Each structure stands twice: as C-alpha cells, then as structure tokens.
Backbone as a printed PyTorch tensor [residue, N CA C, xyz], in Angstrom:
tensor([[[-40.4730,  61.8150, -67.0510],
         [-39.9270,  60.8880, -65.6860],
         [-40.7650,  59.8600, -65.1650]],

        [[-40.2580,  58.8450, -64.7760],
         [-40.9020,  57.5560, -64.2110],
         [-41.6590,  58.1890, -62.9310]],

        [[-43.0370,  57.6880, -62.8940],
         [-43.4710,  58.0180, -61.3890],
         [-42.9880,  57.2220, -60.0400]],

        [[-42.1170,  56.0530, -60.7190],
         [-41.4990,  55.2460, -59.3070],
         [-40.3420,  56.0270, -58.9310]],

        [[-39.9820,  56.6300, -59.7970],
         [-38.5030,  57.3220, -59.2500],
         [-38.5560,  58.8060, -59.0640]],

        [[-39.7660,  59.2370, -58.9880],
         [-39.8730,  60.8030, -58.6970],
         [-38.8840,  60.9680, -57.3860]],

        [[-38.6330,  62.1980, -57.2830],
         [-38.1030,  62.7510, -55.9240],
         [-38.8580,  62.8190, -54.8820]],

        [[-38.8230,  62.3530, -53.8180],
         [-39.7040,  62.7520, -52.8140],
         [-39.4020,  64.0750, -52.1800]],

        [[-40.3240,  64.7400, -51.7280],
         [-40.3570,  66.2150, -51.1050],
         [-39.5510,  65.9920, -49.7840]],

        [[-38.8430,  67.1130, -49.3010],
         [-38.2320,  67.1240, -47.8420],
         [-39.1090,  66.7170, -46.7680]],

        [[-40.3120,  67.1590, -46.8930],
         [-41.2910,  66.5680, -46.0190],
         [-41.4150,  64.9270, -45.7660]],

        [[-41.7030,  64.5590, -47.2290],
         [-41.8830,  63.1720, -47.5040],
         [-40.7220,  61.9870, -46.9150]],

        [[-39.5330,  62.8230, -47.4010],
         [-38.1860,  62.1230, -47.0800],
         [-38.1900,  62.0310, -45.5550]],

        [[-38.7810,  63.0530, -44.7170],
         [-38.5520,  62.9030, -43.1720],
         [-39.4190,  62.1350, -42.7640]],

        [[-40.8590,  61.9690, -43.2080],
         [-41.8220,  61.0580, -42.7330],
         [-41.1990,  59.7680, -43.0460]],

        [[-40.8140,  59.7800, -44.2610],
         [-40.3090,  58.2210, -44.5930],
         [-39.0580,  57.8050, -43.6810]],

        [[-38.3450,  58.4480, -43.3560],
         [-37.3140,  58.1070, -42.4410],
         [-37.6990,  58.1120, -41.0130]],

        [[-38.8070,  58.5280, -40.5920],
         [-39.0580,  58.5030, -39.0740],
         [-39.7940,  57.1930, -39.1380]],

        [[-40.6090,  56.8340, -40.1710],
         [-41.1620,  55.4080, -40.2880],
         [-40.2340,  54.4340, -40.0390]],

        [[-38.9860,  54.4810, -41.0440],
         [-38.2250,  53.3940, -41.0200],
         [-37.7480,  53.2560, -39.7490]],

        [[-37.2520,  54.3900, -39.1590],
         [-36.4850,  54.3670, -37.6830],
         [-37.6360,  53.5860, -36.6820]],

        [[-38.6510,  54.0900, -36.7240],
         [-39.6550,  53.4250, -35.8970],
         [-39.6730,  51.8770, -36.1810]],

        [[-39.9430,  51.4970, -37.4570],
         [-39.6880,  49.9770, -37.6040],
         [-38.7730,  49.4360, -37.1800]],

        [[-37.5020,  50.0540, -37.3320],
         [-36.1750,  49.1930, -36.9380],
         [-36.0820,  49.2980, -35.3330]],

        [[-36.5970,  50.4400, -35.0240],
         [-36.8340,  50.6020, -33.3880],
         [-37.5110,  49.3130, -32.7780]],

        [[-38.6890,  49.2630, -33.2690],
         [-39.7500,  48.0980, -33.0200],
         [-39.0990,  46.6800, -32.9890]],

        [[-38.3580,  46.4410, -34.3210],
         [-37.7410,  45.0870, -34.4900],
         [-36.6940,  44.7450, -33.5920]],

        [[-35.7880,  45.9700, -33.0080],
         [-34.8470,  45.9750, -32.2020],
         [-35.2200,  45.6790, -30.9200]],

        [[-36.5060,  46.1440, -30.4410],
         [-36.9810,  45.8580, -29.0390],
         [-37.8120,  44.4870, -29.3670]],

        [[-38.2070,  43.7800, -30.3330],
         [-38.9490,  42.6880, -30.2480],
         [-37.7620,  41.5110, -30.2970]],

        [[-36.6100,  41.8850, -30.9640],
         [-35.3750,  41.1730, -30.7330],
         [-34.6100,  40.8880, -29.2470]],

        [[-34.7470,  42.0360, -28.7960],
         [-34.3750,  41.9190, -27.4350],
         [-35.2400,  41.2120, -26.3160]],

        [[-36.4530,  41.6920, -26.5940],
         [-37.6540,  40.8700, -25.6020],
         [-37.4800,  39.6450, -25.9700]],

        [[-37.3370,  39.2110, -27.0880],
         [-37.2180,  37.5350, -27.4870],
         [-35.9810,  36.9260, -26.8770]],

        [[-34.8410,  37.6590, -26.5190],
         [-33.6610,  37.0740, -25.8180],
         [-33.5350,  37.3870, -24.5370]],

        [[-34.7260,  38.0110, -23.8810],
         [-34.5230,  38.3910, -22.4710],
         [-34.6470,  37.1740, -21.4220]],

        [[-34.0050,  37.3030, -20.2790],
         [-34.0230,  36.1150, -19.4810],
         [-35.3940,  36.1450, -19.0430]],

        [[-35.5790,  34.4080, -19.0530],
         [-36.8030,  33.7390, -18.5690],
         [-37.3730,  34.6810, -16.9380]],

        [[-38.7190,  34.4370, -17.0350],
         [-39.3650,  34.8340, -15.5730],
         [-38.9220,  34.0300, -14.3350]],

        [[-38.7050,  34.6270, -13.3810],
         [-38.4560,  33.6010, -12.2370],
         [-39.5800,  33.3980, -11.4100]],

        [[-40.7550,  34.1300, -11.8200],
         [-41.8610,  33.9470, -11.0910],
         [-42.4870,  32.4670, -11.3750]],

        [[-43.1310,  31.7200, -10.3400],
         [-43.4220,  30.5600, -10.7410],
         [-44.8090,  30.2620, -11.3870]],

        [[-45.3230,  31.5520, -11.1620],
         [-46.8240,  31.1680, -11.5870],
         [-46.6940,  31.3040, -13.3490]],

        [[-48.1930,  30.9780, -14.0440],
         [-48.0730,  30.7000, -15.1810],
         [-48.3360,  32.1590, -16.0830]],

        [[-48.6450,  32.8970, -15.0780],
         [-48.8570,  34.3770, -16.0080],
         [-48.5150,  35.5950, -15.0070]],

        [[-48.3140,  36.6970, -15.3220],
         [-47.7920,  37.7550, -14.5700],
         [-49.2630,  38.3590, -14.2700]],

        [[-48.8810,  39.2670, -13.5360],
         [-50.3140,  40.1890, -12.9950],
         [-50.8760,  40.7580, -14.1090]],

        [[-50.4240,  40.9170, -15.1750],
         [-51.0560,  41.7060, -16.4120],
         [-52.0710,  40.6930, -17.2250]],

        [[-51.7030,  39.2960, -16.9360],
         [-52.4640,  38.1190, -17.6840],
         [-51.5880,  37.6240, -18.6440]],

        [[-50.3850,  38.2580, -18.9370],
         [-49.7570,  37.8260, -19.9080],
         [-48.9580,  36.5950, -19.7520]],

        [[-48.9400,  35.5210, -20.5630],
         [-48.5440,  33.8920, -20.1600],
         [-46.9920,  34.2350, -20.1450]],

        [[-46.3410,  33.3950, -19.1440],
         [-44.7750,  33.2740, -19.2290],
         [-44.6200,  31.9530, -19.3730]],

        [[-43.0300,  31.8140, -19.5370],
         [-42.5170,  30.4740, -19.8170],
         [-42.8780,  29.4500, -18.7740]],

        [[-43.2660,  28.1420, -19.0820],
         [-43.5980,  27.1240, -18.0430],
         [-42.3240,  26.3880, -17.7250]],

        [[-42.0100,  25.9780, -16.5770],
         [-41.0210,  25.0680, -16.5290],
         [-41.4840,  23.6520, -16.5070]],

        [[-40.7750,  22.7320, -17.2110],
         [-41.0930,  21.3780, -17.5040],
         [-40.4300,  20.5420, -16.3120]],

        [[-41.5590,  19.5870, -15.6300],
         [-41.2470,  18.6830, -14.7240],
         [-40.0690,  17.7360, -15.0520]],

        [[-39.4840,  17.0050, -14.1140],
         [-38.6000,  15.9840, -14.4920],
         [-39.1720,  14.8570, -14.8960]],

        [[-40.2030,  14.3830, -15.1550],
         [-40.7030,  13.2110, -15.6950],
         [-41.2520,  13.2860, -16.9770]],

        [[-41.1840,  14.5530, -17.7360],
         [-41.3180,  14.7780, -18.8880],
         [-40.3860,  15.1010, -20.1700]],

        [[-39.2370,  14.7870, -19.5360],
         [-38.1750,  14.9610, -20.4680],
         [-37.2720,  13.6300, -20.4990]],

        [[-36.3750,  13.4780, -21.4670],
         [-35.7350,  12.4930, -21.4840],
         [-34.1050,  12.9500, -22.0950]],

        [[-33.2080,  12.3370, -21.6900],
         [-31.7830,  12.6320, -22.1150],
         [-31.3600,  11.6160, -23.3770]],

        [[-30.8380,  11.9350, -24.3550],
         [-30.5720,  10.7260, -25.5880],
         [-28.8760,  11.0030, -25.5940]],

        [[-28.3120,   9.8910, -25.9980],
         [-27.1110,   9.9240, -26.3590],
         [-26.8760,  10.1250, -28.1890]],

        [[-25.9330,  11.0070, -28.4830],
         [-25.7430,  11.3050, -30.0070],
         [-24.3580,  11.0250, -30.1030]],

        [[-24.0600,  10.7030, -31.4710],
         [-22.8520,  10.7390, -31.9370],
         [-22.1760,  11.9450, -32.2360]],

        [[-21.1000,  12.4100, -31.9200],
         [-20.3800,  13.3690, -32.0520],
         [-20.0050,  13.4920, -33.8550]],

        [[-19.6760,  14.8580, -34.3360],
         [-19.3800,  15.0090, -35.6880],
         [-18.2020,  14.1810, -35.7020]],

        [[-17.0320,  14.6010, -34.9920],
         [-15.7170,  13.9010, -35.1720],
         [-15.6780,  12.5770, -34.9600]],

        [[-16.5890,  11.7060, -34.2040],
         [-16.8330,  10.4360, -34.2410],
         [-17.4150,   9.9280, -36.0190]],

        [[-18.3800,  10.6180, -36.0950],
         [-19.1420,  10.4480, -37.2790],
         [-18.3580,  10.3920, -38.6910]],

        [[-17.3340,  11.7080, -38.5910],
         [-16.3260,  11.8700, -39.6170],
         [-15.3480,  10.7790, -39.5950]],

        [[-14.8970,  10.2480, -38.4380],
         [-13.7870,   9.1560, -38.4850],
         [-14.5460,   8.0440, -38.7920]],

        [[-15.5830,   7.4600, -38.6940],
         [-16.4400,   6.1840, -39.1140],
         [-16.5500,   6.3800, -40.6340]],

        [[-17.1030,   7.4270, -41.3180],
         [-17.2190,   7.7020, -42.5760],
         [-16.0180,   7.6450, -43.2380]],

        [[-14.8000,   8.2270, -42.9350],
         [-13.4470,   7.9460, -43.2500],
         [-13.1030,   6.4760, -43.1890]],

        [[-13.2270,   5.8030, -42.1120],
         [-12.7590,   4.3760, -42.0170],
         [-13.5200,   3.4150, -43.0960]],

        [[-14.7130,   3.8140, -43.2540],
         [-15.7020,   2.7380, -44.2500],
         [-14.8250,   3.2600, -45.6240]],

        [[-14.7020,   4.8500, -46.0710],
         [-14.0850,   4.7880, -47.2020],
         [-13.0320,   4.2530, -47.5320]],

        [[-11.9590,   4.3160, -46.4370],
         [-10.6890,   3.7350, -46.6170],
         [-10.6480,   2.1690, -46.8200]],

        [[-11.8440,   1.4900, -45.9800],
         [-11.8030,   0.0030, -46.2980],
         [-12.2100,  -0.1020, -47.8220]],

        [[-13.0630,   0.5940, -48.3380],
         [-13.4780,   0.4250, -49.3610],
         [-12.4420,   0.5990, -50.4370]],

        [[-11.6590,   1.6650, -50.2780],
         [-10.5210,   2.1700, -51.3370],
         [ -9.3090,   1.0030, -51.2220]],

        [[ -9.1640,   0.6180, -50.0960],
         [ -8.2810,  -0.4550, -49.7460],
         [ -8.5120,  -1.9260, -50.5620]],

        [[ -9.9540,  -2.0630, -50.6640],
         [-10.5140,  -3.1140, -51.7770],
         [-10.6780,  -2.4770, -53.0810]],

        [[-10.2150,  -1.5580, -53.2800],
         [-10.2350,  -1.3670, -54.7770],
         [-11.7570,  -0.8380, -55.3320]],

        [[-12.5150,  -0.2510, -54.2690],
         [-13.9200,  -0.0560, -54.6170],
         [-14.1180,   1.4270, -54.4250]],

        [[-15.1560,   2.0830, -55.4390],
         [-15.4990,   3.3420, -55.1890],
         [-16.5390,   3.6700, -54.8940]],

        [[-16.9770,   4.2060, -53.7790],
         [-18.3070,   4.2800, -52.9280],
         [-18.3770,   5.6230, -52.4500]],

        [[-19.5840,   5.7290, -52.0990],
         [-19.9100,   6.8340, -51.2400],
         [-20.2700,   6.2030, -49.8970]],

        [[-20.0160,   7.1880, -48.9710],
         [-20.6250,   6.9420, -47.2050],
         [-21.3340,   8.0990, -46.8660]],

        [[-22.1790,   7.6380, -46.1180],
         [-23.1670,   8.6400, -45.1970],
         [-23.1330,   8.1800, -43.7860]],

        [[-22.9890,   9.2850, -43.2050],
         [-23.4810,   9.0020, -41.3910],
         [-24.5420,   9.7760, -40.9030]],

        [[-25.7840,   9.0700, -40.5710],
         [-27.0740,   9.6260, -40.2640],
         [-27.1310,   9.7230, -38.3680]],

        [[-27.4050,  10.5230, -37.9060],
         [-27.7730,  10.3290, -36.6770],
         [-28.9810,   9.7860, -36.1460]],

        [[-29.4740,   9.5150, -35.0450],
         [-30.5210,   8.8380, -34.4690],
         [-32.0220,   9.3310, -35.2980]],

        [[-31.9500,  10.5990, -35.6840],
         [-33.1670,  11.0670, -36.0440],
         [-32.9960,  10.7090, -37.8960]],

        [[-32.0680,  10.3180, -38.4560],
         [-32.0130,  10.0960, -39.7820],
         [-31.3100,  11.3470, -40.5540]],

        [[-31.0610,  12.3800, -39.7450],
         [-30.2100,  13.5420, -40.4080],
         [-28.9910,  13.3620, -40.6810]],

        [[-28.3710,  13.4740, -41.8690],
         [-26.9280,  13.3640, -42.3810],
         [-26.0980,  14.1490, -41.6260]],

        [[-25.1840,  13.6660, -40.8940],
         [-24.1300,  14.1300, -40.2060],
         [-22.7740,  14.3700, -41.1030]],

        [[-22.5110,  13.2450, -41.6990],
         [-21.1330,  13.4780, -42.7090],
         [-21.7900,  12.5940, -43.7190]],

        [[-21.2340,  12.9250, -45.0170],
         [-21.3270,  12.3120, -46.2000],
         [-20.1550,  12.5740, -47.2390]],

        [[-19.4970,  11.3850, -47.5490],
         [-18.1480,  11.4200, -48.2840],
         [-18.3580,  10.5830, -49.5230]],

        [[-18.1670,  11.1410, -50.8380],
         [-18.0860,  10.6240, -52.2390],
         [-16.7120,  10.4700, -52.6020]],

        [[-16.5480,   9.1700, -52.4750],
         [-14.8540,   8.6410, -52.9370],
         [-14.7100,   8.9720, -54.1610]],

        [[-13.7450,   9.0070, -54.7840],
         [-12.8720,   9.3330, -56.0800],
         [-13.7070,   8.4450, -56.9120]],

        [[-14.2530,   8.6750, -58.1980],
         [-14.9260,   7.7250, -59.0660],
         [-15.8830,   7.0810, -58.6400]],

        [[-16.7540,   7.4180, -57.7490],
         [-17.9050,   6.5970, -57.0150],
         [-18.9300,   7.0910, -57.9750]],

        [[-20.1170,   5.9960, -58.2550],
         [-21.1890,   6.5550, -59.3180],
         [-22.0120,   7.4680, -58.7670]],

        [[-22.5970,   8.2000, -59.5690],
         [-23.6960,   9.1790, -59.1470],
         [-24.7000,   8.7750, -58.0530]],

        [[-25.1830,   7.4010, -58.4570],
         [-26.1960,   7.0700, -57.7910],
         [-25.9160,   6.5520, -56.1190]],

        [[-24.5530,   6.5780, -55.9820],
         [-24.0280,   5.8950, -54.5970],
         [-24.3870,   7.1860, -53.7810]],

        [[-24.3690,   8.2450, -54.0300],
         [-24.3260,   9.5350, -53.0650],
         [-25.6160,   9.2910, -52.4070]],

        [[-26.8030,   9.3590, -52.8730],
         [-28.1120,   9.2610, -52.3150],
         [-28.4600,   8.0460, -51.7970]],

        [[-28.0530,   6.7970, -52.3240],
         [-28.2080,   5.5260, -52.0260],
         [-27.5090,   5.3490, -50.6090]],

        [[-26.5030,   5.7820, -50.1240],
         [-25.7690,   5.6920, -49.1820],
         [-26.3000,   6.3110, -48.1130]],

        [[-27.1590,   7.5400, -48.3710],
         [-27.8510,   8.1270, -47.1770],
         [-29.1610,   7.2960, -47.0030]],

        [[-29.6990,   6.8810, -47.7490],
         [-31.0520,   5.9720, -47.8190],
         [-30.7440,   4.7720, -46.9440]],

        [[-29.6270,   3.9870, -47.3470],
         [-29.4970,   3.1770, -46.5380],
         [-28.8400,   3.3370, -45.0330]],

        [[-28.2860,   4.3280, -44.5680],
         [-28.0950,   4.7000, -43.2430],
         [-29.2800,   4.9590, -42.8000]],

        [[-30.1730,   5.7780, -43.4720],
         [-31.4770,   6.3180, -42.9140],
         [-32.2790,   4.9670, -42.3610]],

        [[-32.3470,   3.8700, -43.3050],
         [-33.2130,   2.8430, -43.2950],
         [-32.4680,   1.9680, -41.9260]],

        [[-31.2630,   1.7870, -41.7380],
         [-30.5330,   0.9040, -40.8920],
         [-30.8130,   1.7960, -39.4100]],

        [[-30.8520,   2.9950, -39.1360],
         [-31.1120,   3.6180, -38.0310],
         [-32.6320,   3.4800, -37.5860]],

        [[-33.2100,   3.6140, -38.7110],
         [-34.8870,   3.5010, -38.4080],
         [-35.2780,   2.3200, -37.7420]],

        [[-34.8020,   1.3380, -38.2410],
         [-35.0100,  -0.1640, -37.6140],
         [-34.2050,  -0.6770, -36.8680]],

        [[-33.1020,   0.0360, -36.6240],
         [-31.7890,  -0.3310, -35.6940],
         [-31.4450,  -1.9100, -35.8820]],

        [[-31.2300,  -2.0110, -37.3730],
         [-30.7870,  -3.2770, -37.7730],
         [-29.9500,  -3.0730, -39.0450]],

        [[-29.2340,  -4.1240, -39.3760],
         [-28.4110,  -3.9550, -40.5740],
         [-29.4280,  -3.9980, -41.7670]],

        [[-29.2520,  -3.2640, -43.0150],
         [-30.0220,  -3.4740, -44.2420],
         [-30.0600,  -4.7320, -44.7800]],

        [[-28.9880,  -5.5750, -44.4600],
         [-28.8390,  -6.8110, -45.2070],
         [-30.2830,  -7.5460, -44.3140]],

        [[-30.4670,  -7.6560, -43.0120],
         [-31.3660,  -8.2640, -42.3550],
         [-32.6850,  -7.9210, -42.6540]],

        [[-32.9430,  -6.4700, -43.0840],
         [-34.1940,  -6.0730, -43.3630],
         [-34.5650,  -6.2100, -44.6780]],

        [[-33.7000,  -6.7400, -45.4620],
         [-34.2240,  -7.0800, -46.7950],
         [-34.8630,  -8.4850, -46.6100]],

        [[-34.5020,  -9.1140, -45.8290],
         [-35.4000, -10.7490, -45.4300],
         [-36.8370, -10.4640, -44.7150]],

        [[-36.9530,  -9.0120, -44.1230],
         [-38.2390,  -8.7970, -44.0150],
         [-39.2730,  -8.4960, -44.9350]],

        [[-38.8320,  -8.0220, -46.1480],
         [-39.5330,  -7.6820, -47.3330],
         [-40.5950,  -8.9480, -47.7810]],

        [[-40.1620, -10.1480, -47.4300],
         [-40.6860, -11.2970, -47.7840],
         [-42.1580, -11.3110, -46.9480]],

        [[-42.0450, -10.9030, -45.6730],
         [-43.2030, -10.8770, -44.6820],
         [-44.1000,  -9.5340, -45.0050]],

        [[-43.4170,  -8.5540, -45.1500],
         [-43.9800,  -7.1460, -45.1900],
         [-43.6680,  -6.3260, -46.7430]],

        [[-43.7310,  -6.5040, -47.7540],
         [-43.4440,  -6.2710, -49.1020],
         [-43.6590,  -4.5230, -48.9380]],

        [[-44.5160,  -4.0210, -48.4350],
         [-44.6550,  -2.6400, -48.4770],
         [-43.8100,  -1.6280, -47.6260]],

        [[-42.9170,  -2.3710, -46.8700],
         [-41.8120,  -1.6780, -46.1200],
         [-41.0950,  -0.6940, -47.1680]],

        [[-40.8530,  -1.5940, -48.3050],
         [-40.0150,  -0.6020, -49.1340],
         [-40.5440,   0.4910, -49.6160]],

        [[-41.8390,   0.8050, -49.3710],
         [-42.7060,   2.0680, -50.0340],
         [-42.3240,   3.2290, -49.0000]],

        [[-42.0270,   2.8170, -47.7570],
         [-41.8910,   3.9070, -46.7160],
         [-40.7110,   5.0390, -47.4650]],

        [[-41.1280,   6.5280, -47.6670],
         [-40.3740,   7.3240, -48.2100],
         [-38.8880,   7.5060, -47.2070]],

        [[-37.7590,   7.4930, -48.2070],
         [-36.4500,   7.8170, -47.8060],
         [-35.6070,   6.4470, -47.3970]],

        [[-36.4880,   5.4240, -47.6880],
         [-35.7330,   4.2350, -47.1520],
         [-35.4350,   3.5370, -48.5470]],

        [[-34.1530,   2.4690, -48.1960],
         [-33.6090,   1.5790, -49.4070],
         [-33.2270,   0.3430, -48.9090]],

        [[-34.0030,  -0.5480, -49.2290],
         [-33.9350,  -1.9630, -48.6340],
         [-32.7530,  -2.8110, -49.4460]],

        [[-31.5700,  -2.2630, -49.3270],
         [-30.5630,  -3.1230, -49.9030],
         [-29.2540,  -3.2510, -48.8950]],

        [[-28.6140,  -4.1920, -48.8970],
         [-27.3510,  -4.2820, -48.0150],
         [-26.5390,  -3.2520, -48.1100]],

        [[-25.9450,  -2.9540, -47.0130],
         [-25.0040,  -1.7250, -47.0570],
         [-25.0160,  -0.6580, -45.9260]],

        [[-26.2650,  -0.7950, -45.1690],
         [-26.5240,   0.1100, -44.0690],
         [-26.1270,  -0.6510, -42.5530]],

        [[-25.6400,   0.0020, -41.6140],
         [-25.1660,  -0.4830, -40.6230],
         [-25.4750,   0.3610, -39.2130]],

        [[-26.4490,  -0.0810, -38.3040],
         [-26.5970,   0.9210, -37.1450],
         [-25.2890,   0.7820, -36.3020]],

        [[-25.3630,   2.1400, -35.4440],
         [-24.4440,   2.1200, -34.4960],
         [-25.2800,   2.3620, -33.2950]],

        [[-24.8410,   1.5860, -32.1620],
         [-25.4620,   1.8750, -30.8170],
         [-24.5230,   2.0860, -29.7080]],

        [[-25.3150,   2.6850, -28.6460],
         [-24.8310,   2.9760, -27.3370],
         [-25.7170,   2.4830, -26.5580]],

        [[-25.2720,   1.7900, -25.4030],
         [-26.3250,   1.3540, -24.4340],
         [-27.4300,   0.4220, -24.8660]],

        [[-27.4560,  -0.0590, -25.9370],
         [-28.4130,  -0.8820, -26.7200],
         [-29.3680,  -0.1330, -27.3890]],

        [[-29.2600,   1.1140, -27.6450],
         [-30.1490,   1.8990, -28.6250],
         [-29.1820,   2.3690, -29.7420]],

        [[-29.9110,   2.5200, -30.5930],
         [-29.4650,   3.0340, -32.2520],
         [-29.3010,   4.8850, -31.7960]],

        [[-27.9110,   5.1810, -32.0040],
         [-27.5870,   6.4190, -32.0750],
         [-26.9930,   7.1480, -33.3080]],

        [[-27.0330,   6.4190, -34.4260],
         [-26.3550,   6.8010, -35.7970],
         [-26.3820,   5.1210, -36.5860]],

        [[-25.8780,   5.5620, -37.8320],
         [-26.0560,   4.6780, -38.6330],
         [-25.1390,   5.0900, -39.8680]],

        [[-24.2080,   3.9990, -40.5420],
         [-23.5570,   4.1870, -41.5030],
         [-24.0150,   3.4810, -42.8170]],

        [[-23.9870,   4.3430, -43.9200],
         [-24.4500,   3.6580, -45.0970],
         [-23.5540,   3.7720, -46.2480]],

        [[-23.3570,   2.6580, -47.1200],
         [-22.2140,   2.6280, -48.0270],
         [-22.9650,   2.3030, -49.2050]],

        [[-22.5360,   3.0160, -50.5280],
         [-23.2160,   2.5300, -51.7630],
         [-22.0650,   2.6130, -52.8940]],

        [[-22.1290,   1.6530, -53.9280],
         [-21.3390,   1.9120, -54.9240],
         [-20.5810,   0.5730, -55.2360]],

        [[-20.3890,  -0.3330, -54.4010],
         [-19.4520,  -1.3890, -54.9710],
         [-20.3170,  -2.4530, -55.4340]],

        [[-19.8800,  -3.3480, -55.9490],
         [-20.6650,  -4.1820, -57.0010],
         [-21.7730,  -5.2250, -56.2830]],

        [[-21.4330,  -5.2980, -55.0710],
         [-22.4960,  -6.0340, -54.0730],
         [-22.9030,  -5.3350, -52.9700]],

        [[-24.1150,  -5.4860, -52.5190],
         [-24.4650,  -4.9190, -51.2080],
         [-23.6480,  -5.5430, -49.9600]],

        [[-23.2400,  -6.8740, -50.2380],
         [-22.3110,  -7.4260, -49.3000],
         [-21.0450,  -6.6540, -48.8540]],

        [[-20.3870,  -6.1530, -49.8750],
         [-19.1820,  -5.3730, -49.8190],
         [-19.5800,  -3.8820, -49.2540]],

        [[-20.8100,  -3.4700, -49.6990],
         [-21.0230,  -2.4010, -49.1350],
         [-21.1460,  -2.3860, -47.7220]],

        [[-21.7690,  -3.3070, -47.2370],
         [-22.1070,  -3.6030, -45.8950],
         [-20.7000,  -3.7280, -44.9640]],

        [[-19.8080,  -4.4820, -45.6590],
         [-18.5560,  -4.8440, -44.9810],
         [-17.8340,  -3.7180, -44.7830]],

        [[-18.0370,  -2.7090, -45.9190],
         [-17.0370,  -1.3280, -45.4790],
         [-18.0350,  -0.2360, -44.4820]],

        [[-19.1940,  -0.4310, -44.5210],
         [-20.1020,   0.2690, -43.5440],
         [-19.7710,  -0.4240, -42.1020]],

        [[-19.4490,  -1.6630, -41.9600],
         [-19.5040,  -2.4740, -40.7950],
         [-17.7870,  -1.8990, -40.1660]],

        [[-16.9010,  -1.4410, -41.1970],
         [-15.6060,  -1.0940, -40.8400],
         [-15.5750,   0.2480, -40.1920]],

        [[-16.5550,   0.9000, -40.7280],
         [-16.7280,   2.4720, -40.2820],
         [-17.3820,   2.2620, -38.7000]],

        [[-18.1970,   1.1560, -38.6860],
         [-18.8590,   1.2240, -37.3080],
         [-17.7700,   0.6650, -36.3930]],

        [[-17.0250,  -0.2630, -36.8060],
         [-16.2240,  -0.8640, -35.7930],
         [-15.0460,  -0.0480, -35.5310]],

        [[-14.8290,   1.1800, -36.1260],
         [-13.8090,   2.2300, -36.0300],
         [-14.0710,   3.1020, -34.7910]],

        [[-15.3460,   2.8910, -34.5000],
         [-15.9930,   3.8490, -33.2450],
         [-15.8630,   3.0310, -31.8770]],

        [[-15.5130,   1.8360, -31.8010],
         [-15.3860,   0.8150, -30.8260],
         [-14.4120,   1.2910, -29.9280]],

        [[-14.2430,   0.9410, -28.5490],
         [-13.4470,   1.4370, -27.5100],
         [-12.3450,   0.3380, -27.5100]]])
C-alpha cells in the first residue's frame, strides 16, 4: 500500500478535521475583519496601540476625468467603421489616461502585427498628449524616445482630451500608411465630440 494513501485513524481524522475547521474559521474571521467598517475615532491608534486607518486631507487628493467604457467602445467602433468604409483592414485600440487598454477591436482581415501596434500607438499618444505623427518629428532631436518600452513612434495614434488634459487615446494600425491610420483614429476621436 502506498504510504501517501494510507487510511487515517479515526482519531487522526478528528484532529485533521478540527485543524481544517480552525483554519477555515481564522480565514473567515480575517475576511470579515478586512471588510469591517472603518474606525470613527480621529486618533491614529486605538487604546491598545493598534494602528487604524488615517483620513486624507483635502489638499492631498485630486479628482480626474476618465473616458467611460461606452464612450471608448463608440470611438473604437467609429474608427473601425471609417477604415472599413475606406476599404482598409485595421485594428483599433483605445487606452485610458494611464495607458491601460479599455477596448481593442481587430477588424476582419487585419494583419497580426496591427493588434499590438494599435495599442502601442494609443499608449504613445496618451503619454505625450500628442498625435503620434507629431511625435515622429521629435525623434530628430531626441532619437532615444523610441527606446521607451511600450511606445511606437509611427503615425496612427490620437489623444482624446477633456478640459485640456489627456483622458484617453485611440490607436489604429494596419492601413498601408500611418496617415490613413491616423485619419481613422481621428474619426474615432471626433465621434466623442459634443
């Protein structure tokens, strides 16, 4: 008989079961404690010296504007539709202010490289709050910009702004020229106008 599959004695099963129940109870208690209501006392610690949550003052936070998922989907769809109308097979990506992908669409027949390129173009446009066609020109003065991970300095990325600040970007890749990619990205951005 395999020593690993030996039957446990009745006593061993009782002890093992009790230990499992104790661990489960401790995990449940920890989960309940982690979701408990915050302390209402203004002090930084309780009478026992255990730290409590601190409340941040007004001057240490900032409210930011973000593109909704519905708006990102609308923009991606508008860019893809513009490309389809022009007979081009492209991929479209919409990223948020932090460069995280919100929506990504790969058009029918789009090349495999276009998927990743669209994300990188959008990331590059939101990072510098400028169309990637403009950023390509900056490479003459600072050629090492292209070495920044996750960026792609080719035309086809367009930032989306609210109140003068970038809140998202649209990247398109797969058309025969960056100018076309950027035209389709711009169509996506314009679909968000009021």
